[in-house]
DSSP file (Angstrom, degrees, kcal/mol; ACC not computed):
  #  RESIDUE AA STRUCTURE BP1 BP2  ACC     N-H-->O    O-->H-N    N-H-->O    O-->H-N    TCO  KAPPA ALPHA  PHI   PSI    X-CA   Y-CA   Z-CA
    1    1 A M              0   0    0      0, 0.0     2,-0.1     0, 0.0     0, 0.0   0.000 360.0 360.0 360.0 134.5   -0.7   -2.3   39.6
    2    2 A S        -     0   0    0      1,-0.0     0, 0.0     4,-0.0     0, 0.0  -0.434 360.0-153.1 -73.8 141.8   -3.9   -0.3   39.0
    3    3 A N     >  -     0   0    0      1,-0.1     4,-2.5    -2,-0.1     5,-0.2  -0.914   4.5-166.4-116.8 100.9   -4.4    1.5   35.7
    4    4 A P  H  > S+     0   0    0      0, 0.0     4,-2.3     0, 0.0    -1,-0.1   0.851  86.5  51.8 -58.9 -37.4   -6.6    4.6   36.3
    5    5 A A  H  > S+     0   0    0      2,-0.2     4,-1.8     1,-0.2     5,-0.2   0.936 112.2  44.9 -66.8 -45.2   -7.3    5.2   32.6
    6    6 A L  H  > S+     0   0    0     71,-0.4     4,-2.4     1,-0.2    -1,-0.2   0.908 113.5  51.0 -63.8 -41.6   -8.5    1.6   32.0
    7    7 A E  H  X S+     0   0    0     -4,-2.5     4,-2.6     2,-0.2    -1,-0.2   0.879 105.3  57.2 -63.2 -38.2  -10.5    1.7   35.2
    8    8 A F  H  X S+     0   0    0     -4,-2.3     4,-0.6    -5,-0.2    -1,-0.2   0.944 110.3  43.4 -56.8 -48.9  -12.2    4.9   34.1
    9    9 A F  H >< S+     0   0    0     -4,-1.8     3,-1.0     1,-0.2    -2,-0.2   0.904 112.3  52.3 -67.3 -40.2  -13.4    3.3   30.9
   10   10 A K  H >< S+     0   0    0     -4,-2.4     3,-1.1     1,-0.3    -1,-0.2   0.894 108.4  52.1 -61.3 -38.5  -14.5    0.1   32.7
   11   11 A N  H 3< S+     0   0    0     -4,-2.6    -1,-0.3     1,-0.2    -2,-0.2   0.622 109.2  52.1 -72.2 -12.4  -16.5    2.3   35.2
   12   12 A N  T X< S+     0   0    0     -3,-1.0     3,-2.2    -4,-0.6    21,-0.3   0.219  71.9 136.0-111.3  14.6  -18.2    4.0   32.2
   13   13 A I  T <  S+     0   0    0     -3,-1.1    21,-0.2     1,-0.3     3,-0.1  -0.420  74.3  27.5 -58.9 134.3  -19.4    0.9   30.3
   14   14 A G  T 3  S+     0   0    0     19,-3.5    -1,-0.3     1,-0.4     2,-0.2   0.243  99.3 110.5  94.5 -11.9  -23.0    1.7   29.2
   15   15 A K    <   -     0   0    0     -3,-2.2    18,-2.2    18,-0.1    -1,-0.4  -0.598  65.1-121.9 -94.0 158.0  -22.5    5.4   29.1
   16   16 A T  B >>  -A   32   0A   0     16,-0.2     4,-1.3    -2,-0.2     3,-1.0  -0.568  21.0-115.2 -94.2 160.7  -22.4    7.6   26.0
   17   17 A S  H 3> S+     0   0    0     14,-2.4     4,-2.8     1,-0.3    10,-0.2   0.858 115.5  64.2 -60.3 -35.4  -19.6    9.8   24.8
   18   18 A A  H 34 S+     0   0    0      9,-0.3    -1,-0.3     1,-0.2     9,-0.1   0.803 105.9  46.2 -59.1 -27.7  -21.9   12.8   25.3
   19   19 A E  H <4 S+     0   0    0     -3,-1.0    -1,-0.2     1,-0.1    -2,-0.2   0.833 132.3   7.9 -82.4 -34.7  -22.0   12.0   29.0
   20   20 A V  H  < S+     0   0    0     -4,-1.3    -2,-0.2    -3,-0.1    -3,-0.2   0.565  88.9 113.0-130.7 -10.7  -18.2   11.4   29.7
   21   21 A S     <  -     0   0    0     -4,-2.8     6,-0.1    -5,-0.2    -5,-0.0  -0.465  45.7-157.3 -77.5 138.2  -15.9   12.3   26.8
   22   22 A P  S    S+     0   0    0      0, 0.0    -1,-0.1     0, 0.0     3,-0.1   0.539  74.0  92.3 -80.9  -6.4  -13.5   15.2   27.1
   23   23 A S     >  -     0   0    0      1,-0.2     4,-2.5    -6,-0.1     5,-0.2  -0.779  65.7-154.8 -93.6 121.1  -13.5   15.3   23.2
   24   24 A P  H  > S+     0   0    0      0, 0.0     4,-1.9     0, 0.0    -1,-0.2   0.903 100.7  48.7 -57.7 -40.3  -16.0   17.7   21.5
   25   25 A F  H  > S+     0   0    0      2,-0.2     4,-2.4     1,-0.2     5,-0.2   0.922 110.1  50.9 -65.8 -43.4  -15.9   15.5   18.4
   26   26 A G  H  >>S+     0   0    0      1,-0.2     4,-2.2     2,-0.2     5,-0.5   0.885 108.7  51.8 -60.5 -39.3  -16.4   12.3   20.5
   27   27 A R  H  <5S+     0   0    0     -4,-2.5    -9,-0.3     2,-0.2    -1,-0.2   0.896 108.8  51.1 -64.3 -38.8  -19.4   13.9   22.2
   28   28 A W  H  <5S+     0   0    0     -4,-1.9    -2,-0.2     1,-0.2    -1,-0.2   0.915 109.5  49.2 -64.8 -42.2  -20.8   14.7   18.7
   29   29 A L  H  <5S-     0   0    0     -4,-2.4    17,-0.3    -5,-0.1    -1,-0.2   0.899  91.7-165.7 -61.9 -39.4  -20.4   11.1   17.6
   30   30 A N  T  <5 +     0   0    0     -4,-2.2    16,-0.2    -5,-0.2    -3,-0.1   0.877  13.9 175.1  55.8  49.0  -22.1   10.0   20.8
   31   31 A G      < -     0   0    0     -5,-0.5   -14,-2.4    14,-0.1     2,-0.5  -0.429  28.6-125.0 -76.4 159.5  -21.1    6.4   20.8
   32   32 A K  E     -AB  16  44A   0     12,-3.0    12,-2.8   -16,-0.2     2,-0.4  -0.934  19.8-127.4-108.4 124.7  -22.0    4.1   23.8
   33   33 A L  E     + B   0  43A   0    -18,-2.2   -19,-3.5    -2,-0.5    10,-0.2  -0.548  37.0 164.3 -70.7 124.2  -19.2    2.2   25.4
   34   34 A I  E     +     0   0A   0      8,-2.9     2,-0.3    -2,-0.4     9,-0.2   0.592  58.3  20.9-120.6 -15.5  -20.1   -1.5   25.5
   35   35 A D  E     - B   0  42A   0      7,-1.6     7,-2.4     2,-0.0     2,-0.4  -0.977  52.6-169.1-156.4 143.3  -16.9   -3.4   26.2
   36   36 A V  E     + B   0  41A   0     -2,-0.3     2,-0.3     5,-0.2     5,-0.2  -0.989  17.1 159.4-134.6 122.9  -13.4   -2.6   27.7
   37   37 A E  E >   - B   0  40A   0      3,-2.9     3,-1.9    -2,-0.4     2,-0.6  -0.884  55.6 -76.3-132.1 166.0  -10.5   -5.0   27.5
   38   38 A D  T 3  S+     0   0    0     -2,-0.3    71,-0.1     1,-0.3     3,-0.1  -0.533 121.8   1.2 -64.2 114.4   -6.7   -4.4   27.8
   39   39 A G  T 3  S+     0   0    0     -2,-0.6    70,-2.4    35,-0.2     2,-0.3   0.578 124.3  75.6  84.0  10.9   -5.8   -2.9   24.4
   40   40 A S  E <   -B   37   0A   0     -3,-1.9    -3,-2.9    68,-0.2     2,-0.3  -0.962  49.8-175.2-156.8 135.2   -9.3   -2.9   23.0
   41   41 A L  E     -B   36   0A   0     -2,-0.3    66,-2.2    -5,-0.2     2,-0.4  -0.946  10.5-155.9-125.0 151.5  -12.5   -0.9   23.3
   42   42 A T  E     -BC  35 106A   0     -7,-2.4    -8,-2.9    -2,-0.3    -7,-1.6  -0.996  13.2-179.0-129.9 131.5  -15.9   -1.5   21.7
   43   43 A M  E     -BC  33 105A   0     62,-2.6    62,-3.1    -2,-0.4     2,-0.4  -0.939  19.6-139.2-128.9 151.4  -18.5    1.2   21.1
   44   44 A E  E     -BC  32 104A   0    -12,-2.8   -12,-3.0    -2,-0.3     2,-0.4  -0.909  22.0-173.2-107.4 135.3  -22.0    1.2   19.7
   45   45 A F  E     - C   0 103A   0     58,-2.7    58,-3.2    -2,-0.4     2,-0.5  -0.953  17.9-146.1-126.6 147.6  -23.1    4.0   17.4
   46   46 A I  E     - C   0 102A   0     -2,-0.4     2,-0.4   -17,-0.3    56,-0.2  -0.971  27.9-123.4-109.9 125.8  -26.4    4.9   15.8
   47   47 A V        -     0   0    0     54,-2.6    53,-3.5    -2,-0.5     2,-0.3  -0.535  31.1-163.0 -70.7 124.4  -26.1    6.5   12.4
   48   48 A R    >   -     0   0    0     -2,-0.4     3,-1.9    51,-0.2     4,-0.2  -0.699  31.2-112.6-104.5 160.1  -27.9    9.8   12.4
   49   49 A K  G >  S+     0   0    0      1,-0.3     3,-1.7    -2,-0.3     7,-0.1   0.846 117.2  61.0 -59.8 -33.8  -29.0   11.8    9.3
   50   50 A D  G 3  S+     0   0    0      1,-0.3    -1,-0.3     8,-0.0    -3,-0.0   0.485  99.4  58.1 -75.0   0.8  -26.4   14.5   10.2
   51   51 A M  G <  S+     0   0    0     -3,-1.9     8,-2.9     2,-0.1    -1,-0.3   0.374  94.3  92.5-100.3   0.3  -23.7   11.8    9.7
   52   52 A C  B <   -G   58   0B   0     -3,-1.7     6,-0.3     6,-0.3    46,-0.1  -0.593  68.2-130.2-103.7 156.9  -24.8   11.0    6.1
   53   53 A N    >   -     0   0    0      4,-3.0     3,-2.4    -2,-0.2     4,-0.1  -0.344  47.3 -86.1 -88.5 177.0  -23.8   12.3    2.7
   54   54 A P  T 3  S+     0   0    0      0, 0.0    -1,-0.0     0, 0.0    -2,-0.0   0.717 126.5  65.9 -60.7 -18.9  -26.2   13.5    0.0
   55   55 A G  T 3  S-     0   0    0      2,-0.2     3,-0.1     1,-0.0    -3,-0.0   0.491 116.9-111.9 -79.9  -2.1  -26.7    9.8   -1.1
   56   56 A G  S <  S+     0   0    0     -3,-2.4     2,-0.3     1,-0.3    -4,-0.0   0.646  81.5 109.9  83.2  15.1  -28.3    9.0    2.3
   57   57 A I  S    S-     0   0    0     41,-0.2    -4,-3.0    -4,-0.1    -1,-0.3  -0.859  81.7 -78.1-120.2 160.0  -25.5    6.8    3.6
   58   58 A M  B     -G   52   0B   0     39,-3.2    -6,-0.3    -2,-0.3    39,-0.2  -0.289  53.1-113.2 -58.3 131.4  -23.0    7.4    6.4
   59   59 A H    >>  -     0   0    0     -8,-2.9     4,-1.8     1,-0.1     3,-0.8  -0.375  16.0-127.9 -64.5 139.8  -20.2    9.7    5.2
   60   60 A G  H 3> S+     0   0    0      1,-0.3     4,-2.5     2,-0.2     5,-0.2   0.820 109.0  60.1 -59.9 -31.8  -16.8    8.1    5.0
   61   61 A G  H 3> S+     0   0    0      2,-0.2     4,-2.3     1,-0.2    -1,-0.3   0.839 103.5  50.8 -65.6 -32.2  -15.3   10.9    7.1
   62   62 A V  H <> S+     0   0    0     -3,-0.8     4,-2.6   -11,-0.2    -2,-0.2   0.928 110.2  48.3 -70.2 -45.3  -17.7    9.9   10.0
   63   63 A A  H  X S+     0   0    0     -4,-1.8     4,-2.0     1,-0.2    -2,-0.2   0.925 113.4  48.7 -59.3 -43.8  -16.7    6.3    9.8
   64   64 A T  H  X S+     0   0    0     -4,-2.5     4,-2.7     1,-0.2    -2,-0.2   0.921 110.8  50.4 -61.3 -45.1  -13.0    7.3    9.8
   65   65 A G  H  X S+     0   0    0     -4,-2.3     4,-2.7     1,-0.2     5,-0.3   0.877 106.7  55.1 -61.7 -39.1  -13.7    9.6   12.8
   66   66 A M  H  X S+     0   0    0     -4,-2.6     4,-2.2     1,-0.2    -1,-0.2   0.948 113.4  40.7 -58.3 -48.9  -15.4    6.9   14.7
   67   67 A M  H  X S+     0   0    0     -4,-2.0     4,-2.6     2,-0.2     5,-0.2   0.906 115.7  50.0 -69.4 -40.8  -12.4    4.6   14.4
   68   68 A D  H  X S+     0   0    0     -4,-2.7     4,-2.2     2,-0.2    -2,-0.2   0.921 113.3  46.0 -63.9 -44.5   -9.8    7.3   15.0
   69   69 A D  H  X S+     0   0    0     -4,-2.7     4,-2.1    -5,-0.2    -1,-0.2   0.919 114.0  48.5 -64.5 -43.7  -11.5    8.6   18.1
   70   70 A L  H  X S+     0   0    0     -4,-2.2     4,-2.1    -5,-0.3    -2,-0.2   0.899 111.6  49.1 -64.7 -41.6  -12.0    5.0   19.5
   71   71 A I  H  X S+     0   0    0     -4,-2.6     4,-2.6     2,-0.2     5,-0.2   0.904 108.5  54.3 -65.5 -40.1   -8.4    4.1   18.8
   72   72 A G  H  X S+     0   0    0     -4,-2.2     4,-1.7     1,-0.2    -2,-0.2   0.912 109.4  47.3 -58.9 -43.0   -7.2    7.3   20.5
   73   73 A M  H  X S+     0   0    0     -4,-2.1     4,-1.4     1,-0.2    -1,-0.2   0.894 110.6  53.2 -63.9 -38.9   -9.2    6.4   23.6
   74   74 A T  H  < S+     0   0    0     -4,-2.1     4,-0.5     1,-0.2     3,-0.4   0.915 106.1  51.1 -65.3 -43.6   -7.8    2.9   23.5
   75   75 A V  H >< S+     0   0    0     -4,-2.6     3,-1.5     1,-0.2     5,-0.4   0.907 107.4  55.5 -59.0 -40.5   -4.2    4.1   23.4
   76   76 A F  H >< S+     0   0    0     -4,-1.7     3,-1.5     1,-0.3    -1,-0.2   0.836  97.3  63.8 -60.8 -33.1   -5.0    6.3   26.4
   77   77 A T  T 3< S+     0   0    0     -4,-1.4   -71,-0.4    -3,-0.4    -1,-0.3   0.639  80.8  82.1 -68.4 -11.6   -6.1    3.2   28.4
   78   78 A L  T <  S-     0   0    0     -3,-1.5    -1,-0.3    -4,-0.5    -2,-0.1   0.504 111.9-107.1 -76.4  -0.8   -2.7    1.7   28.2
   79   79 A G  S <  S+     0   0    0     -3,-1.5    -2,-0.1     1,-0.3    -3,-0.1   0.281  74.7 127.5 104.6 -11.4   -1.7    3.9   31.2
   80   80 A G        -     0   0    0     -5,-0.4    -1,-0.3     1,-0.1    -2,-0.0  -0.384  51.1-147.6 -77.4 159.2    0.5    6.6   29.8
   81   81 A Q        +     0   0    0     -2,-0.1    64,-2.7     2,-0.1     2,-0.4   0.187  68.0 106.5-106.5  14.2   -0.2   10.3   30.4
   82   82 A V  E    S-D  144   0A   0     62,-0.2     2,-0.3    -6,-0.1    62,-0.2  -0.762  72.2-123.0 -95.1 139.1    1.3   11.2   27.0
   83   83 A F  E     -     0   0A   0     60,-2.3    58,-3.0    -2,-0.4     2,-0.4  -0.642  21.1-149.5 -80.6 134.8   -1.1   12.3   24.2
   84   84 A Y  E     -D  140   0A   0     -2,-0.3     2,-0.4    56,-0.2    56,-0.2  -0.892   9.1-161.0-104.6 135.9   -0.8   10.3   21.0
   85   85 A S  E     -D  139   0A   0     54,-2.5    54,-2.9    -2,-0.4     2,-0.2  -0.936  26.9-105.6-117.7 139.5   -1.6   12.0   17.7
   86   86 A T  E     -D  138   0A   0     -2,-0.4    52,-0.3    52,-0.2     3,-0.1  -0.424  30.7-179.4 -66.4 130.2   -2.5   10.1   14.5
   87   87 A V  E    S-     0   0A   0     50,-3.1     2,-0.3     1,-0.4    51,-0.2   0.828  71.0  -8.7 -93.6 -45.9    0.3   10.1   12.0
   88   88 A N  E     -D  137   0A   0     49,-1.4    49,-1.6     2,-0.0    -1,-0.4  -0.979  56.3-165.9-149.7 159.3   -1.5    8.1    9.3
   89   89 A L  E     -D  136   0A   0     -2,-0.3     2,-0.6    47,-0.2    47,-0.2  -0.906   4.8-163.9-151.9 116.2   -4.8    6.3    8.9
   90   90 A S  E     -D  135   0A   0     45,-2.7    45,-1.7    -2,-0.3     2,-0.4  -0.917  15.8-171.4-108.0 121.8   -5.6    4.0    6.1
   91   91 A V  E     -D  134   0A   0     -2,-0.6     2,-0.5    43,-0.2    43,-0.2  -0.909  16.8-161.1-119.9 138.6   -9.3    3.2    5.7
   92   92 A D  E     -D  133   0A   0     41,-2.8    41,-1.9    -2,-0.4     2,-0.6  -0.982  11.2-153.5-112.9 125.7  -11.3    0.7    3.6
   93   93 A F  E     +D  132   0A   0     -2,-0.5    39,-0.3    39,-0.2     3,-0.1  -0.892  25.6 162.8 -99.5 116.8  -15.0    1.4    3.2
   94   94 A L        +     0   0    0     37,-2.5     2,-0.3    -2,-0.6    38,-0.2   0.653  55.9  18.2-114.9 -20.3  -16.6   -1.9    2.5
   95   95 A Y  S    S-     0   0    0     36,-1.7    -1,-0.3    34,-0.1     2,-0.1  -0.982  75.2-111.0-156.6 141.3  -20.4   -1.6    3.1
   96   96 A A        -     0   0    0     -2,-0.3     2,-0.4    -3,-0.1    36,-0.0  -0.432  23.1-154.8 -75.9 146.2  -22.8    1.3    3.3
   97   97 A A        -     0   0    0    -39,-0.2   -39,-3.2    -2,-0.1     3,-0.1  -0.968  11.5-155.5-119.9 140.0  -24.5    2.2    6.6
   98   98 A K    >   -     0   0    0     -2,-0.4     3,-2.0   -41,-0.2   -51,-0.3  -0.706  33.4 -71.3-114.7 162.1  -27.9    4.1    6.6
   99   99 A P  T 3  S+     0   0    0      0, 0.0   -51,-0.2     0, 0.0    -1,-0.1  -0.184 117.9  19.0 -52.9 142.5  -29.7    6.3    9.1
  100  100 A E  T 3  S+     0   0    0    -53,-3.5     2,-0.2     1,-0.3   -52,-0.1   0.325  91.6 135.2  77.2  -3.4  -30.9    4.6   12.3
  101  101 A E    <   -     0   0    0     -3,-2.0   -54,-2.6   -54,-0.1     2,-0.5  -0.528  54.0-130.4 -75.4 140.5  -28.6    1.7   11.7
  102  102 A K  E     -C   46   0A   0    -56,-0.2    24,-0.7    -2,-0.2     2,-0.3  -0.794  26.7-169.8 -91.7 130.9  -26.7    0.4   14.8
  103  103 A L  E     -CE  45 125A   0    -58,-3.2   -58,-2.7    -2,-0.5     2,-0.5  -0.913  15.0-148.2-121.5 148.3  -23.0    0.0   14.3
  104  104 A I  E     -CE  44 124A   0     20,-3.0    20,-2.8    -2,-0.3     2,-0.4  -0.973  14.8-167.7-117.1 120.6  -20.4   -1.7   16.5
  105  105 A A  E     -CE  43 123A   0    -62,-3.1   -62,-2.6    -2,-0.5     2,-0.4  -0.893   5.4-174.3-109.5 137.3  -16.9   -0.2   16.3
  106  106 A K  E     -CE  42 122A   0     16,-2.6    16,-2.0    -2,-0.4     2,-0.3  -0.990   7.7-157.8-134.6 140.7  -13.9   -2.1   17.9
  107  107 A S  E     - E   0 121A   0    -66,-2.2     2,-0.3    -2,-0.4    14,-0.2  -0.800   4.5-169.8-113.0 156.6  -10.3   -1.1   18.3
  108  108 A K  E     - E   0 120A   0     12,-2.3    12,-2.7    -2,-0.3     2,-0.6  -0.931  17.2-142.5-147.9 122.4   -7.2   -3.2   18.8
  109  109 A I  E     - E   0 119A   0    -70,-2.4    10,-0.3    -2,-0.3     3,-0.1  -0.760  18.4-178.5 -82.6 121.0   -3.8   -2.0   19.7
  110  110 A V  E     -     0   0A   0      8,-2.3     2,-0.3    -2,-0.6     9,-0.2   0.878  65.2  -5.2 -87.3 -43.8   -1.3   -4.2   17.8
  111  111 A R  E     - E   0 118A   0      7,-1.9     7,-3.1     2,-0.0     2,-0.5  -0.975  51.5-159.7-156.0 137.6    1.9   -2.7   19.1
  112  112 A I  E     + E   0 117A   0     -2,-0.3     5,-0.2     5,-0.2     2,-0.1  -0.983  20.8 176.8-116.9 120.9    3.1    0.1   21.4
  113  113 A G        -     0   0    0      3,-3.1    -2,-0.0    -2,-0.5     5,-0.0  -0.346  50.4 -83.5-104.2-168.1    6.7    1.2   21.1
  114  114 A K  S    S+     0   0    0     -2,-0.1     3,-0.1     1,-0.1    -2,-0.0   0.847 123.2   2.0 -67.6 -33.5    8.5    4.0   22.8
  115  115 A K  S    S+     0   0    0      1,-0.2    25,-3.1    24,-0.1     2,-0.4   0.620 124.7  59.5-125.0 -25.5    7.2    6.6   20.4
  116  116 A I  E     - F   0 139A   0     23,-0.2    -3,-3.1   -32,-0.1     2,-0.4  -0.906  53.9-165.4-119.1 136.7    4.8    4.9   17.9
  117  117 A A  E     -EF 112 138A   0     21,-2.7    21,-2.6    -2,-0.4     2,-0.4  -0.945   8.0-157.2-113.5 140.5    1.6    3.0   18.5
  118  118 A H  E     +EF 111 137A   0     -7,-3.1    -8,-2.3    -2,-0.4    -7,-1.9  -0.973  22.5 165.8-117.8 132.8    0.1    0.8   15.7
  119  119 A A  E     -EF 109 136A   0     17,-2.4    17,-2.3    -2,-0.4     2,-0.3  -0.921  25.2-145.5-143.7 165.3   -3.5   -0.1   15.9
  120  120 A E  E     -EF 108 135A   0    -12,-2.7   -12,-2.3    -2,-0.3     2,-0.3  -0.942  14.4-172.9-129.6 153.0   -6.5   -1.4   13.9
  121  121 A G  E     -EF 107 134A   0     13,-2.0    13,-2.7    -2,-0.3     2,-0.3  -0.978   2.2-176.1-141.9 156.8  -10.1   -0.6   13.9
  122  122 A E  E     -EF 106 133A   0    -16,-2.0   -16,-2.6    -2,-0.3     2,-0.4  -0.994  13.8-152.6-151.3 153.1  -13.3   -1.9   12.4
  123  123 A I  E     -EF 105 132A   0      9,-2.9     8,-2.8    -2,-0.3     9,-1.3  -0.997  18.3-177.5-125.1 129.4  -17.0   -1.1   12.2
  124  124 A R  E     -EF 104 130A   0    -20,-2.8   -20,-3.0    -2,-0.4     6,-0.2  -0.911  20.2-130.2-123.0 152.5  -19.6   -3.7   11.7
  125  125 A N  E >   -E  103   0A   0      4,-2.2     3,-1.9    -2,-0.3   -22,-0.2  -0.334  44.2 -87.3 -88.2-178.8  -23.3   -3.6   11.3
  126  126 A E  T 3  S+     0   0    0    -24,-0.7   -23,-0.1     1,-0.3    -1,-0.1   0.723 128.1  55.4 -66.4 -20.7  -25.8   -5.7   13.3
  127  127 A T  T 3  S-     0   0    0      2,-0.1    -1,-0.3     0, 0.0    -3,-0.0   0.466 120.6-107.0 -89.8  -0.5  -25.6   -8.5   10.8
  128  128 A G    <   +     0   0    0     -3,-1.9     2,-0.2     1,-0.3    -2,-0.1   0.410  69.4 145.6  94.3  -2.0  -21.8   -8.7   11.1
  129  129 A Q        -     0   0    0      1,-0.1    -4,-2.2    -5,-0.1     2,-0.6  -0.475  55.0-116.2 -69.0 139.2  -20.9   -7.1    7.8
  130  130 A I  E     - F   0 124A   0     -6,-0.2    -6,-0.3     1,-0.2     3,-0.1  -0.677  31.2-178.9 -78.9 117.8  -17.8   -5.0    7.9
  131  131 A V  E     -     0   0A   0     -8,-2.8   -37,-2.5    -2,-0.6   -36,-1.7   0.884  69.1 -15.4 -80.3 -44.4  -18.7   -1.4    7.1
  132  132 A A  E     -DF  93 123A   0     -9,-1.3    -9,-2.9   -39,-0.3    -1,-0.4  -0.985  59.0-168.4-157.1 155.1  -15.2    0.0    7.4
  133  133 A K  E     -DF  92 122A   0    -41,-1.9   -41,-2.8    -2,-0.3     2,-0.3  -0.980  10.4-175.1-145.1 156.7  -11.8   -1.1    8.7
  134  134 A C  E     -DF  91 121A   0    -13,-2.7   -13,-2.0    -2,-0.3     2,-0.3  -0.972  20.3-151.5-148.2 161.1   -8.5    0.8    9.3
  135  135 A T  E     +DF  90 120A   0    -45,-1.7   -45,-2.7    -2,-0.3     2,-0.3  -0.967  28.3 176.0-126.8 149.7   -4.9    0.6   10.3
  136  136 A T  E     -DF  89 119A   0    -17,-2.3   -17,-2.4    -2,-0.3     2,-0.4  -0.993  25.8-146.4-152.9 154.3   -3.2    3.5   11.9
  137  137 A N  E     -DF  88 118A   0    -49,-1.6   -50,-3.1    -2,-0.3   -49,-1.4  -0.980  18.5-168.5-120.8 139.0    0.0    4.7   13.4
  138  138 A L  E     -DF  86 117A   0    -21,-2.6   -21,-2.7    -2,-0.4     2,-0.4  -0.945  10.2-143.1-126.0 148.1    0.1    7.2   16.2
  139  139 A V  E     -DF  85 116A   0    -54,-2.9   -54,-2.5    -2,-0.3     2,-0.4  -0.911  19.3-119.9-114.5 138.9    3.0    9.2   17.7
  140  140 A A  E     -D   84   0A   0    -25,-3.1   -56,-0.2    -2,-0.4     2,-0.2  -0.603  34.2-158.1 -72.2 129.5    3.6   10.0   21.3
  141  141 A T  E     -     0   0A   0    -58,-3.0   -58,-0.1    -2,-0.4    -1,-0.0  -0.481  28.8-112.1-100.6 175.7    3.7   13.8   21.7
  142  142 A S  E    S+     0   0A   0     -2,-0.2     2,-0.3   -60,-0.1   -58,-0.1   0.504  84.4 109.8 -85.7  -2.4    5.3   15.8   24.4
  143  143 A N  E     -     0   0A   0    -60,-0.2   -60,-2.3     1,-0.0     2,-0.4  -0.544  65.8-137.6 -74.7 134.5    1.9   17.0   25.5
  144  144 A V  E     -D   82   0A   0     -2,-0.3   -62,-0.2   -62,-0.2     2,-0.2  -0.775  27.3-108.8 -89.5 135.8    0.6   15.7   28.8
  145  145 A V        -     0   0    0    -64,-2.7     2,-0.5    -2,-0.4    -1,-0.0  -0.444  32.9-139.6 -64.9 132.1   -3.0   14.6   28.7
  146  146 A K              0   0    0     -2,-0.2    -1,-0.1     1,-0.1    -3,-0.0  -0.827 360.0 360.0 -99.6 132.5   -5.1   17.1   30.8
  147  147 A G              0   0    0     -2,-0.5    -1,-0.1  -125,-0.0    -2,-0.1   0.441 360.0 360.0 -81.2 360.0   -7.8   15.7   33.0
């Protein structure tokens, strides 16, 4: 059986969020989709100066937003037309990222229940160091995703 949401993402590998995302925040992050699998998406981000804190490193809120947005897209690829909203998100910040650095963010859906989805995310730099990782629970809302 065909999954239109998963096919949409597969057809957009290599494109940036600014080109295809319905999310204003996702467009601002402007990651590039580089891999699509069942239950997992991978995006590449370039750290910009407007993503950094006064110390010159990527703000933790930006790292959190990258993973939350990517996980939200991943849940959508599972084929439902129900919107999932984050209930909680626990993040560990493990290594600093600096402007112009390329980061790879990956999501993984651990479990989808009738109402709750559990997922994990991580961001690594080009040398493979984990910049941040998270676990999250999302709840299915009564809102239908609008195309």
